[in-house]
BALUM-849024 format. One record per residue (C-alpha): x, y, z. Coordinates in nm, 3 decimals. Example, Ala and Ser with C-alpha at 12.3 -4.5 7.8 and 13.67 -1.06 7.14 Angstrom:
// residues 2
+---------+---------+---------+
:      px :      py :      pz :
+---------+---------+---------+
:   1.230 :  -0.450 :   0.780 :
:   1.367 :  -0.106 :   0.714 :
+---------+---------+---------+
This chain:
// residues 600
+---------+---------+---------+
:      px :      py :      pz :
+---------+---------+---------+
:   6.791 :  10.258 :  -6.129 :
:   7.163 :  10.308 :  -6.033 :
:   7.247 :  10.429 :  -6.382 :
:   6.954 :  10.673 :  -6.374 :
:   7.052 :  10.801 :  -6.030 :
:   7.410 :  10.866 :  -6.139 :
:   7.285 :  11.047 :  -6.445 :
:   7.065 :  11.273 :  -6.229 :
:   7.358 :  11.337 :  -5.994 :
:   7.583 :  11.443 :  -6.277 :
:   7.342 :  11.637 :  -6.502 :
:   7.119 :  11.804 :  -6.241 :
:   7.354 :  11.853 :  -5.945 :
:   7.689 :  11.861 :  -6.124 :
:   7.871 :  11.597 :  -5.919 :
:   8.068 :  11.320 :  -6.086 :
:   8.026 :  11.046 :  -5.821 :
:   7.822 :  10.968 :  -5.512 :
:   7.996 :  11.001 :  -5.176 :
:   8.006 :  10.740 :  -4.901 :
:   7.679 :  10.540 :  -4.891 :
:   7.471 :  10.793 :  -5.083 :
:   7.427 :  10.553 :  -5.378 :
:   7.298 :  10.274 :  -5.149 :
:   7.054 :  10.507 :  -4.978 :
:   6.922 :  10.648 :  -5.305 :
:   6.871 :  10.293 :  -5.438 :
:   6.689 :  10.188 :  -5.121 :
:   6.445 :  10.484 :  -5.121 :
:   6.399 :  10.512 :  -5.500 :
:   6.316 :  10.140 :  -5.498 :
:   6.035 :  10.198 :  -5.242 :
:   6.217 :  10.101 :  -4.920 :
:   6.239 :  10.285 :  -4.587 :
:   6.567 :  10.420 :  -4.456 :
:   6.717 :  10.573 :  -4.144 :
:   7.016 :  10.788 :  -4.238 :
:   7.276 :  10.921 :  -3.995 :
:   7.516 :  11.144 :  -4.183 :
:   7.722 :  11.442 :  -4.064 :
:   7.625 :  11.795 :  -4.160 :
:   7.773 :  11.866 :  -4.500 :
:   7.777 :  11.495 :  -4.587 :
:   7.511 :  11.525 :  -4.856 :
:   7.191 :  11.417 :  -4.677 :
:   6.963 :  11.620 :  -4.902 :
:   7.069 :  11.431 :  -5.213 :
:   6.956 :  11.108 :  -5.045 :
:   6.592 :  11.214 :  -5.080 :
:   6.613 :  11.472 :  -5.361 :
:   6.742 :  11.221 :  -5.618 :
:   6.481 :  10.952 :  -5.532 :
:   6.219 :  11.230 :  -5.555 :
:   6.329 :  11.298 :  -5.911 :
:   6.339 :  10.930 :  -6.001 :
:   5.994 :  10.833 :  -5.855 :
:   5.661 :  10.940 :  -6.010 :
:   5.480 :  11.209 :  -5.815 :
:   5.591 :  11.460 :  -5.556 :
:   5.806 :  11.396 :  -5.245 :
:   5.691 :  11.558 :  -4.919 :
:   5.984 :  11.685 :  -4.704 :
:   5.906 :  11.749 :  -4.337 :
:   6.137 :  12.017 :  -4.198 :
:   6.111 :  12.183 :  -3.853 :
:   6.208 :  12.540 :  -3.948 :
:   5.981 :  12.728 :  -4.182 :
:   6.216 :  13.024 :  -4.201 :
:   6.468 :  12.833 :  -4.412 :
:   6.228 :  12.649 :  -4.644 :
:   6.224 :  12.937 :  -4.891 :
:   6.598 :  12.926 :  -4.943 :
:   6.599 :  12.547 :  -4.972 :
:   6.327 :  12.563 :  -5.235 :
:   6.510 :  12.844 :  -5.417 :
:   6.819 :  12.624 :  -5.427 :
:   6.614 :  12.361 :  -5.609 :
:   6.479 :  12.622 :  -5.849 :
:   6.836 :  12.717 :  -5.936 :
:   6.881 :  12.354 :  -6.047 :
:   6.563 :  12.365 :  -6.257 :
:   6.365 :  12.144 :  -6.014 :
:   5.996 :  12.217 :  -5.948 :
:   5.964 :  12.265 :  -5.572 :
:   5.750 :  12.461 :  -5.329 :
:   5.682 :  12.500 :  -4.957 :
:   5.364 :  12.520 :  -4.749 :
:   5.391 :  12.708 :  -4.420 :
:   5.239 :  12.995 :  -4.225 :
:   5.430 :  13.261 :  -4.423 :
:   5.194 :  13.203 :  -4.718 :
:   4.854 :  13.370 :  -4.732 :
:   4.547 :  13.156 :  -4.803 :
:   4.553 :  13.228 :  -5.179 :
:   4.925 :  13.140 :  -5.214 :
:   4.875 :  12.820 :  -5.007 :
:   4.586 :  12.714 :  -5.230 :
:   4.804 :  12.769 :  -5.540 :
:   5.074 :  12.540 :  -5.395 :
:   4.812 :  12.276 :  -5.304 :
:   4.668 :  12.286 :  -5.656 :
:   5.016 :  12.262 :  -5.809 :
:   5.074 :  11.951 :  -5.594 :
:   4.744 :  11.789 :  -5.700 :
:   4.810 :  11.869 :  -6.070 :
:   5.141 :  11.686 :  -6.043 :
:   5.349 :  11.994 :  -6.123 :
:   5.588 :  11.959 :  -5.824 :
:   5.869 :  11.713 :  -5.748 :
:   5.932 :  11.827 :  -5.389 :
:   5.704 :  11.998 :  -5.138 :
:   5.843 :  12.117 :  -4.804 :
:   5.609 :  12.134 :  -4.504 :
:   5.646 :  12.190 :  -4.129 :
:   5.539 :  11.891 :  -3.915 :
:   5.249 :  12.078 :  -3.756 :
:   5.115 :  12.168 :  -4.106 :
:   5.149 :  11.810 :  -4.230 :
:   4.937 :  11.679 :  -3.942 :
:   4.639 :  11.906 :  -4.013 :
:   4.321 :  11.741 :  -4.148 :
:   4.343 :  11.962 :  -4.460 :
:   4.693 :  11.846 :  -4.554 :
:   4.622 :  11.482 :  -4.472 :
:   4.315 :  11.504 :  -4.697 :
:   4.545 :  11.637 :  -4.969 :
:   4.772 :  11.335 :  -4.927 :
:   4.476 :  11.098 :  -4.939 :
:   4.369 :  11.256 :  -5.267 :
:   4.721 :  11.267 :  -5.419 :
:   4.964 :  11.031 :  -5.246 :
:   5.325 :  11.143 :  -5.207 :
:   5.608 :  10.969 :  -5.389 :
:   5.802 :  10.952 :  -5.059 :
:   5.822 :  11.117 :  -4.720 :
:   6.154 :  11.265 :  -4.605 :
:   6.169 :  11.342 :  -4.231 :
:   6.457 :  11.583 :  -4.182 :
:   6.617 :  11.649 :  -3.840 :
:   6.467 :  11.318 :  -3.721 :
:   6.640 :  11.344 :  -3.380 :
:   6.368 :  11.598 :  -3.292 :
:   6.143 :  11.298 :  -3.221 :
:   6.355 :  11.193 :  -2.924 :
:   6.182 :  11.305 :  -2.604 :
:   6.501 :  11.298 :  -2.404 :
:   6.723 :  11.426 :  -2.684 :
:   6.890 :  11.764 :  -2.701 :
:   6.637 :  11.918 :  -2.944 :
:   6.298 :  11.755 :  -2.879 :
:   6.002 :  11.892 :  -3.076 :
:   5.662 :  11.761 :  -2.960 :
:   5.501 :  11.786 :  -3.305 :
:   5.743 :  11.521 :  -3.435 :
:   5.580 :  11.255 :  -3.219 :
:   5.272 :  11.264 :  -3.449 :
:   5.477 :  11.166 :  -3.756 :
:   5.425 :  10.799 :  -3.681 :
:   5.088 :  10.860 :  -3.844 :
:   5.257 :  10.858 :  -4.185 :
:   5.328 :  10.485 :  -4.160 :
:   4.978 :  10.413 :  -4.031 :
:   4.792 :  10.611 :  -4.299 :
:   5.028 :  10.565 :  -4.597 :
:   5.206 :  10.230 :  -4.544 :
:   5.302 :  10.194 :  -4.912 :
:   5.484 :  10.530 :  -4.934 :
:   5.858 :  10.498 :  -4.859 :
:   5.999 :  10.705 :  -4.575 :
:   6.352 :  10.829 :  -4.517 :
:   6.440 :  10.977 :  -4.174 :
:   6.761 :  11.180 :  -4.163 :
:   6.974 :  11.333 :  -3.890 :
:   7.328 :  11.443 :  -3.824 :
:   7.317 :  11.399 :  -3.446 :
:   7.198 :  11.080 :  -3.279 :
:   7.372 :  10.863 :  -3.027 :
:   7.267 :  10.497 :  -2.998 :
:   6.983 :  10.572 :  -2.750 :
:   6.841 :  10.850 :  -2.969 :
:   6.868 :  10.623 :  -3.272 :
:   6.662 :  10.356 :  -3.099 :
:   6.400 :  10.613 :  -3.005 :
:   6.376 :  10.739 :  -3.367 :
:   6.318 :  10.381 :  -3.486 :
:   6.050 :  10.317 :  -3.225 :
:   5.862 :  10.648 :  -3.250 :
:   5.859 :  10.660 :  -3.630 :
:   5.788 :  10.287 :  -3.672 :
:   6.109 :  10.230 :  -3.870 :
:   6.183 :   9.886 :  -3.733 :
:   6.201 :   9.743 :  -4.085 :
:   6.396 :  10.032 :  -4.234 :
:   6.749 :   9.990 :  -4.364 :
:   6.990 :  10.186 :  -4.142 :
:   7.279 :  10.378 :  -4.293 :
:   7.522 :  10.511 :  -4.035 :
:   7.804 :  10.717 :  -4.194 :
:   8.112 :  10.832 :  -4.014 :
:   8.047 :  11.132 :  -3.787 :
:   8.390 :  11.266 :  -3.869 :
:   8.420 :  11.621 :  -4.004 :
:   8.789 :  11.623 :  -4.093 :
:   8.779 :  11.977 :  -4.236 :
:   8.685 :  12.122 :  -3.891 :
:   8.958 :  12.207 :  -3.643 :
:   8.837 :  12.181 :  -3.282 :
:   8.990 :  12.415 :  -3.025 :
:   8.886 :  12.471 :  -2.661 :
:   9.047 :  12.735 :  -2.443 :
:   9.006 :  12.852 :  -2.083 :
:   8.781 :  13.156 :  -2.059 :
:   8.957 :  13.480 :  -1.961 :
:   8.746 :  13.771 :  -2.085 :
:   8.569 :  13.565 :  -2.351 :
:   8.460 :  13.858 :  -2.569 :
:   8.817 :  13.987 :  -2.606 :
:   8.941 :  13.633 :  -2.671 :
:   8.671 :  13.592 :  -2.937 :
:   8.757 :  13.921 :  -3.103 :
:   9.125 :  13.828 :  -3.114 :
:   9.036 :  13.491 :  -3.268 :
:   8.817 :  13.644 :  -3.540 :
:   9.066 :  13.919 :  -3.623 :
:   9.356 :  13.675 :  -3.634 :
:   9.202 :  13.396 :  -3.834 :
:   8.863 :  13.496 :  -3.983 :
:   8.874 :  13.859 :  -4.094 :
:   8.587 :  13.906 :  -4.341 :
:   8.456 :  13.549 :  -4.297 :
:   8.102 :  13.436 :  -4.217 :
:   8.067 :  13.283 :  -3.873 :
:   7.829 :  13.197 :  -3.589 :
:   7.889 :  13.276 :  -3.222 :
:   7.673 :  13.087 :  -2.969 :
:   7.594 :  13.227 :  -2.626 :
:   7.386 :  13.079 :  -2.343 :
:   7.168 :  13.384 :  -2.267 :
:   6.990 :  13.657 :  -2.460 :
:   7.173 :  13.924 :  -2.262 :
:   7.511 :  13.768 :  -2.358 :
:   7.403 :  13.765 :  -2.723 :
:   7.319 :  14.134 :  -2.721 :
:   7.640 :  14.235 :  -2.536 :
:   7.861 :  14.025 :  -2.762 :
:   7.705 :  14.146 :  -3.086 :
:   7.739 :  14.509 :  -2.970 :
:   8.105 :  14.450 :  -2.865 :
:   8.202 :  14.293 :  -3.196 :
:   8.021 :  14.564 :  -3.392 :
:   8.202 :  14.832 :  -3.194 :
:   8.528 :  14.668 :  -3.291 :
:   8.469 :  14.660 :  -3.663 :
:   8.307 :  14.317 :  -3.706 :
:   7.971 :  14.308 :  -3.887 :
:   7.779 :  14.119 :  -3.615 :
:   7.405 :  14.067 :  -3.579 :
:   7.209 :  13.937 :  -3.277 :
:   6.953 :  13.654 :  -3.290 :
:   6.744 :  13.520 :  -3.002 :
:   6.380 :  13.447 :  -2.918 :
:   6.331 :  13.786 :  -2.752 :
:   6.400 :  13.990 :  -3.065 :
:   6.102 :  14.112 :  -3.270 :
:   6.016 :  13.862 :  -3.544 :
:   6.074 :  14.105 :  -3.831 :
:   6.417 :  14.210 :  -3.702 :
:   6.513 :  13.847 :  -3.640 :
:   6.403 :  13.749 :  -3.995 :
:   6.594 :  14.044 :  -4.137 :
:   6.915 :  13.948 :  -3.953 :
:   6.883 :  13.590 :  -4.070 :
:   6.830 :  13.702 :  -4.429 :
:   7.140 :  13.925 :  -4.413 :
:   7.346 :  13.635 :  -4.272 :
:   7.231 :  13.402 :  -4.547 :
:   7.265 :  13.646 :  -4.834 :
:   7.562 :  13.872 :  -4.751 :
:   7.925 :  13.781 :  -4.723 :
:   8.123 :  13.811 :  -4.403 :
:   7.833 :  13.843 :  -4.153 :
:   7.886 :  13.710 :  -3.800 :
:   7.564 :  13.593 :  -3.633 :
:   7.566 :  13.601 :  -3.250 :
:   7.289 :  13.376 :  -3.126 :
:   7.136 :  13.148 :  -2.874 :
:   7.085 :  12.789 :  -2.981 :
:   6.743 :  12.905 :  -3.119 :
:   6.938 :  12.984 :  -3.435 :
:   7.083 :  12.745 :  -3.686 :
:   6.892 :  12.423 :  -3.732 :
:   6.865 :  12.360 :  -4.105 :
:   7.107 :  12.637 :  -4.200 :
:   7.219 :  12.560 :  -4.551 :
:   7.486 :  12.831 :  -4.576 :
:   7.789 :  12.632 :  -4.682 :
:   8.061 :  12.898 :  -4.639 :
:   8.041 :  12.946 :  -4.261 :
:   8.411 :  12.942 :  -4.184 :
:   8.386 :  12.929 :  -3.804 :
:   8.150 :  12.847 :  -3.517 :
:   8.246 :  12.985 :  -3.179 :
:   8.098 :  12.922 :  -2.835 :
:   8.163 :  13.164 :  -2.549 :
:   7.958 :  12.948 :  -2.312 :
:   7.978 :  12.576 :  -2.259 :
:   7.706 :  12.381 :  -2.453 :
:   7.476 :  12.155 :  -2.253 :
:   7.553 :  11.840 :  -2.444 :
:   7.797 :  11.687 :  -2.691 :
:   7.514 :  11.634 :  -2.938 :
:   7.433 :  12.004 :  -2.926 :
:   7.797 :  12.099 :  -2.960 :
:   7.849 :  11.863 :  -3.250 :
:   7.535 :  11.985 :  -3.430 :
:   7.623 :  12.353 :  -3.377 :
:   7.992 :  12.322 :  -3.477 :
:   7.872 :  12.116 :  -3.776 :
:   7.732 :  12.437 :  -3.927 :
:   8.086 :  12.536 :  -4.010 :
:   8.243 :  12.419 :  -4.332 :
:   7.947 :  12.245 :  -4.497 :
:   8.127 :  12.300 :  -4.827 :
:   8.410 :  12.072 :  -4.708 :
:   8.665 :  12.354 :  -4.694 :
:   8.882 :  12.413 :  -4.379 :
:   8.689 :  12.564 :  -4.088 :
:   8.722 :  12.629 :  -3.714 :
:   8.523 :  12.521 :  -3.410 :
:   8.637 :  12.746 :  -3.121 :
:   8.510 :  12.726 :  -2.760 :
:   8.600 :  12.935 :  -2.454 :
:   8.467 :  12.795 :  -2.125 :
:   8.533 :  12.840 :  -1.758 :
:   8.443 :  12.748 :  -1.403 :
:   8.123 :  12.954 :  -1.398 :
:   7.995 :  12.771 :  -1.704 :
:   8.023 :  12.438 :  -1.524 :
:   7.854 :  12.568 :  -1.206 :
:   7.575 :  12.740 :  -1.398 :
:   7.487 :  12.440 :  -1.612 :
:   7.499 :  12.196 :  -1.321 :
:   7.277 :  12.431 :  -1.115 :
:   7.030 :  12.465 :  -1.403 :
:   6.990 :  12.088 :  -1.416 :
:   6.945 :  12.042 :  -1.041 :
:   6.708 :  12.334 :  -0.991 :
:   6.494 :  12.247 :  -1.297 :
:   6.155 :  12.090 :  -1.276 :
:   6.236 :  11.778 :  -1.480 :
:   6.172 :  11.431 :  -1.343 :
:   6.469 :  11.255 :  -1.184 :
:   6.518 :  11.027 :  -1.485 :
:   6.532 :  11.327 :  -1.718 :
:   6.779 :  11.506 :  -1.485 :
:   7.009 :  11.201 :  -1.494 :
:   7.003 :  11.205 :  -1.876 :
:   7.091 :  11.577 :  -1.867 :
:   7.373 :  11.512 :  -1.613 :
:   7.516 :  11.238 :  -1.833 :
:   7.508 :  11.461 :  -2.141 :
:   7.673 :  11.750 :  -1.959 :
:   7.940 :  11.518 :  -1.818 :
:   8.018 :  11.395 :  -2.171 :
:   8.058 :  11.758 :  -2.282 :
:   8.285 :  11.828 :  -1.984 :
:   8.486 :  11.524 :  -2.073 :
:   8.552 :  11.671 :  -2.417 :
:   8.648 :  12.013 :  -2.272 :
:   8.891 :  11.873 :  -2.017 :
:   9.043 :  11.584 :  -2.214 :
:   9.414 :  11.582 :  -2.290 :
:   9.350 :  11.335 :  -2.574 :
:   9.254 :  11.410 :  -2.932 :
:   8.924 :  11.605 :  -2.940 :
:   8.804 :  11.430 :  -3.254 :
:   8.860 :  11.088 :  -3.093 :
:   8.642 :  11.192 :  -2.797 :
:   8.363 :  11.324 :  -3.018 :
:   8.360 :  11.022 :  -3.250 :
:   8.385 :  10.786 :  -2.952 :
:   8.070 :  10.940 :  -2.800 :
:   7.883 :  10.843 :  -3.118 :
:   8.026 :  10.493 :  -3.101 :
:   8.295 :  10.539 :  -3.364 :
:   8.664 :  10.449 :  -3.322 :
:   8.926 :  10.687 :  -3.457 :
:   9.296 :  10.753 :  -3.450 :
:   9.435 :  11.093 :  -3.334 :
:   9.349 :  11.351 :  -3.599 :
:   9.665 :  11.563 :  -3.588 :
:   9.449 :  11.872 :  -3.645 :
:   9.278 :  11.963 :  -3.315 :
:   9.441 :  12.182 :  -3.047 :
:   9.542 :  11.886 :  -2.832 :
:   9.708 :  11.712 :  -3.129 :
:   9.882 :  12.029 :  -3.249 :
:   9.995 :  12.144 :  -2.904 :
:   9.974 :  11.851 :  -2.661 :
:   9.873 :  11.973 :  -2.316 :
:  10.076 :  11.887 :  -2.008 :
:   9.936 :  11.719 :  -1.692 :
:  10.054 :  11.755 :  -1.338 :
:  10.014 :  11.575 :  -1.003 :
:   9.734 :  11.778 :  -0.853 :
:   9.658 :  11.545 :  -0.561 :
:   9.776 :  11.789 :  -0.294 :
:   9.611 :  12.092 :  -0.453 :
:   9.281 :  11.903 :  -0.500 :
:   9.280 :  11.794 :  -0.136 :
:   9.336 :  12.152 :  -0.027 :
:   9.051 :  12.277 :  -0.246 :
:   8.813 :  12.007 :  -0.124 :
:   8.907 :  12.062 :   0.239 :
:   8.844 :  12.435 :   0.197 :
:   8.500 :  12.372 :   0.051 :
:   8.424 :  12.152 :   0.351 :
:   8.569 :  12.393 :   0.615 :
:   8.368 :  12.686 :   0.479 :
:   8.036 :  12.500 :   0.508 :
:   7.978 :  12.371 :   0.156 :
:   7.754 :  12.661 :   0.061 :
:   7.981 :  12.921 :  -0.096 :
:   8.081 :  12.980 :  -0.457 :
:   8.421 :  12.933 :  -0.612 :
:   8.528 :  13.294 :  -0.574 :
:   8.489 :  13.285 :  -0.196 :
:   8.661 :  12.948 :  -0.162 :
:   8.958 :  13.077 :  -0.364 :
:   8.978 :  13.394 :  -0.146 :
:   9.008 :  13.170 :   0.160 :
:   9.271 :  12.949 :  -0.006 :
:   9.474 :  13.258 :  -0.099 :
:   9.437 :  13.410 :   0.249 :
:   9.243 :  13.721 :   0.140 :
:   9.072 :  13.901 :   0.427 :
:   8.771 :  14.024 :   0.229 :
:   8.459 :  14.153 :   0.403 :
:   8.281 :  13.827 :   0.325 :
:   8.570 :  13.619 :   0.460 :
:   8.571 :  13.816 :   0.785 :
:   8.189 :  13.819 :   0.811 :
:   8.183 :  13.441 :   0.813 :
:   8.501 :  13.407 :   1.029 :
:   8.664 :  13.210 :   0.748 :
:   9.002 :  13.374 :   0.821 :
:   9.004 :  13.148 :   1.125 :
:   8.955 :  12.813 :   0.948 :
:   9.251 :  12.580 :   0.902 :
:   9.244 :  12.613 :   0.523 :
:   9.282 :  12.995 :   0.528 :
:   9.591 :  13.086 :   0.323 :
:   9.704 :  12.729 :   0.253 :
:   9.688 :  12.773 :  -0.125 :
:   9.929 :  13.057 :  -0.194 :
:  10.145 :  12.839 :  -0.420 :
:   9.883 :  12.875 :  -0.701 :
:   9.744 :  13.198 :  -0.848 :
:   9.375 :  13.265 :  -0.861 :
:   9.353 :  13.141 :  -1.221 :
:   9.522 :  12.816 :  -1.115 :
:   9.269 :  12.756 :  -0.841 :
:   8.981 :  12.828 :  -1.077 :
:   9.125 :  12.563 :  -1.311 :
:   9.151 :  12.314 :  -1.023 :
:   8.794 :  12.375 :  -0.905 :
:   8.663 :  12.361 :  -1.262 :
:   8.826 :  12.021 :  -1.319 :
:   8.711 :  11.888 :  -0.982 :
:   8.353 :  11.986 :  -1.076 :
:   8.391 :  11.832 :  -1.419 :
:   8.529 :  11.511 :  -1.274 :
:   8.246 :  11.478 :  -1.023 :
:   8.441 :  11.544 :  -0.698 :
:   8.232 :  11.860 :  -0.644 :
:   7.871 :  11.956 :  -0.721 :
:   7.667 :  12.272 :  -0.693 :
:   7.412 :  12.331 :  -0.418 :
:   7.067 :  12.389 :  -0.569 :
:   6.959 :  12.631 :  -0.295 :
:   7.261 :  12.866 :  -0.278 :
:   7.458 :  12.769 :  -0.586 :
:   7.761 :  12.694 :  -0.367 :
:   8.011 :  12.413 :  -0.399 :
:   7.953 :  12.085 :  -0.221 :
:   8.157 :  11.764 :  -0.188 :
:   8.033 :  11.446 :  -0.354 :
:   8.096 :  11.090 :  -0.229 :
:   8.372 :  11.063 :  -0.494 :
:   8.577 :  11.321 :  -0.292 :
:   8.616 :  11.093 :   0.010 :
:   8.899 :  10.863 :  -0.118 :
:   9.084 :  11.169 :  -0.251 :
:   9.059 :  11.348 :   0.083 :
:   9.171 :  11.032 :   0.270 :
:   9.478 :  10.997 :   0.053 :
:   9.356 :  10.674 :  -0.106 :
:   9.400 :  10.795 :  -0.462 :
:   9.618 :  11.018 :  -0.678 :
:   9.489 :  11.280 :  -0.919 :
:   9.647 :  11.430 :  -1.231 :
:   9.489 :  11.737 :  -1.385 :
:   9.531 :  11.922 :  -1.710 :
:   9.810 :  12.182 :  -1.701 :
:   9.968 :  12.438 :  -1.931 :
:   9.780 :  12.770 :  -1.903 :
:   9.549 :  12.817 :  -2.195 :
:   9.684 :  13.161 :  -2.284 :
:  10.023 :  12.998 :  -2.346 :
:   9.856 :  12.728 :  -2.556 :
:   9.673 :  12.990 :  -2.764 :
:   9.999 :  13.177 :  -2.818 :
:  10.165 :  12.856 :  -2.929 :
:   9.886 :  12.800 :  -3.179 :
:   9.942 :  13.151 :  -3.315 :
:  10.314 :  13.096 :  -3.347 :
:  10.249 :  12.792 :  -3.559 :
:  10.082 :  13.020 :  -3.814 :
:   9.861 :  12.734 :  -3.932 :
:   9.524 :  12.877 :  -4.013 :
:   9.264 :  12.599 :  -4.024 :
:   9.035 :  12.805 :  -4.247 :
:   9.289 :  12.901 :  -4.516 :
:   9.164 :  12.832 :  -4.865 :
:   9.527 :  12.829 :  -4.987 :
:   9.472 :  13.086 :  -5.259 :
:   9.798 :  13.198 :  -5.408 :
:   9.872 :  13.571 :  -5.400 :
:   9.883 :  13.575 :  -5.781 :
:   9.531 :  13.424 :  -5.793 :
:   9.379 :  13.662 :  -5.538 :
:   9.248 :  13.921 :  -5.793 :
:   9.092 :  13.637 :  -5.998 :
:   8.936 :  13.488 :  -5.683 :
:   8.781 :  13.828 :  -5.595 :
:   8.655 :  13.863 :  -5.953 :
:   8.477 :  13.523 :  -5.929 :
:   8.324 :  13.625 :  -5.599 :
:   8.210 :  13.958 :  -5.740 :
:   8.048 :  13.787 :  -6.036 :
:   7.864 :  13.549 :  -5.802 :
:   7.755 :  13.840 :  -5.581 :
:   7.615 :  14.036 :  -5.878 :
:   7.418 :  13.738 :  -6.004 :
:   7.282 :  13.666 :  -5.659 :
:   7.180 :  14.029 :  -5.606 :
:   6.993 :  14.030 :  -5.939 :
:   6.778 :  13.745 :  -5.812 :
:   6.768 :  13.837 :  -5.445 :
:   6.907 :  13.496 :  -5.342 :
:   7.204 :  13.397 :  -5.125 :
:   7.534 :  13.390 :  -5.320 :
:   7.598 :  13.027 :  -5.232 :
:   7.287 :  12.923 :  -5.428 :
:   7.464 :  13.041 :  -5.744 :
:   7.786 :  12.849 :  -5.663 :
:   7.954 :  12.751 :  -5.334 :
:   8.302 :  12.858 :  -5.236 :
:   8.413 :  12.500 :  -5.307 :
:   8.289 :  12.527 :  -5.667 :
:   8.449 :  12.870 :  -5.714 :
:   8.776 :  12.731 :  -5.576 :
:   8.756 :  12.441 :  -5.824 :
:   8.708 :  12.693 :  -6.106 :
:   9.001 :  12.895 :  -5.980 :
:   9.225 :  12.587 :  -5.973 :
:   9.115 :  12.439 :  -6.306 :
:   9.061 :  12.766 :  -6.496 :
:   8.828 :  12.609 :  -6.758 :
:   8.857 :  12.765 :  -7.104 :
:   8.523 :  12.650 :  -7.252 :
:   8.173 :  12.559 :  -7.141 :
:   8.262 :  12.192 :  -7.199 :
:   8.550 :  12.231 :  -6.956 :
:   8.325 :  12.417 :  -6.709 :
:   8.078 :  12.126 :  -6.717 :
:   8.338 :  11.907 :  -6.542 :
:   8.371 :  12.142 :  -6.242 :
:   8.211 :  11.984 :  -5.930 :
:   7.880 :  12.159 :  -5.851 :
:   7.815 :  12.283 :  -6.209 :
:   7.507 :  12.097 :  -6.333 :
:   7.339 :  12.145 :  -6.674 :
:   7.098 :  12.415 :  -6.556 :
:   7.364 :  12.623 :  -6.386 :
:   7.604 :  12.580 :  -6.678 :
:   7.341 :  12.719 :  -6.911 :
:   7.249 :  13.008 :  -6.680 :
:   7.587 :  13.112 :  -6.546 :
:   7.862 :  12.938 :  -6.744 :
:   7.946 :  13.225 :  -6.977 :
:   7.949 :  13.484 :  -6.698 :
:   8.206 :  13.286 :  -6.503 :
:   8.413 :  13.208 :  -6.812 :
:   8.425 :  13.585 :  -6.876 :
:   8.534 :  13.642 :  -6.516 :
:   8.805 :  13.382 :  -6.543 :
:   8.951 :  13.519 :  -6.863 :
:   8.886 :  13.896 :  -6.832 :
:   9.204 :  14.078 :  -6.920 :
+---------+---------+---------+
């Protein structure tokens, strides 16, 4: 079986060797065993069920939560010469019947379905008539009721074990902490499954978090400086922010498209298609966009609002650099982000236990944003993995300073208390700075003892102090007014029973230092003399993709093109040794790329 699996990997997919624990997983599932697979985005999860599907008799059924991307996933298999299809609501009754009949006739090796379609009596009857070779449950974390991306229809997938106990199952996810992992095992009845937990590390991604100071302008500068002409995703918390940011980027020469649940379905689908199939598109979106995105050449993922959880952040940033090439994860966040997310939790209708889970997840995200340690260490530590400093995140490249903020913190906390614990950060800062605004005078806060005691720091400095006090749990937001309130943790600090050090070094200075280093995380290191050849390879790929109306990366990824550029194969036999060039693609495209490599 291992020899056969390796042969399929090399001949069909064009890769010389398995990575990490792929070989073990393939052997487990191809041999009829169940598996739970935790593997980072870009780690090669799909191969873990696609190769067993080709080795086992019959057709594998792949459960995927997003119907919009099934077509491209199936087209990718067609490019490899693999018989695959999908069943979802985009097909009319006649087309759906054709797929069902192809399945029953044994003409397919992989069939993709949405979970709600799989659980219908019609589809279950189809499985009873023609059992699947295996079930692959993608994005398995969706089964976790208290996870960051719960999907109710996933709960019903436990039925697979009950109705088809002899069919092997493989559940796969890129984001699951220990609690979510336990929930997946319980809800999908995978107690006897072999568990394969790969490293969560994405070493090709550079993590950078800066203090928000006109986020859209900061974002534009980042894209212009490091990602001109690159594909990227920008995540925003609200639909309004999505629209405004896409319009701003477009007005400044960036091809940016909006995506959120309020956009008409046909426009949304069109924008997604353009993102997948064209080069250099920036998608500005809410978190409704992205799950299952297979586009491997996304060179950056940016957030201009703080994510609600570290799982969400990890999953979203993981959409960058799936091809293994250098990529950026960039986040701008500020005091208002912290206040808004905390207020959303407290004012929500969730049960107290759920709110506590949400608080814990947000606190972990805040811990990453405010840490002075290696970002990668914090992320991997959250998922239970030990790591040494990476030397590639912003904190490793430009170590932040810290300062004794005990006195400043006591002033800020005292001011929150003296002003009644019901005002927002802006008002508290005005009082600290001694500003006689109308609001300050209206509430007689120019008469409190903390009026004007904070003139040693600028407004930005006080915003940083309040943000970090919120993040550290010394302050909380009032659910009724959205104002700042003291927590019990503030008492020892106010009484002088503890010292407090906070993160220093203004982020604008840190960003400038990063620029001065001139170390682009997303550089493909293409020599100037090779640039014309690189563009010729890309043009060849684009033309072939346009002929078939498929995304360019389904022809060859950037990583495969880069390998061609470096190796410059002279014959088809040489081309066959390029990673990502399988037998089917060699036959279909080999000569075209050899011509491109040696033209002139």
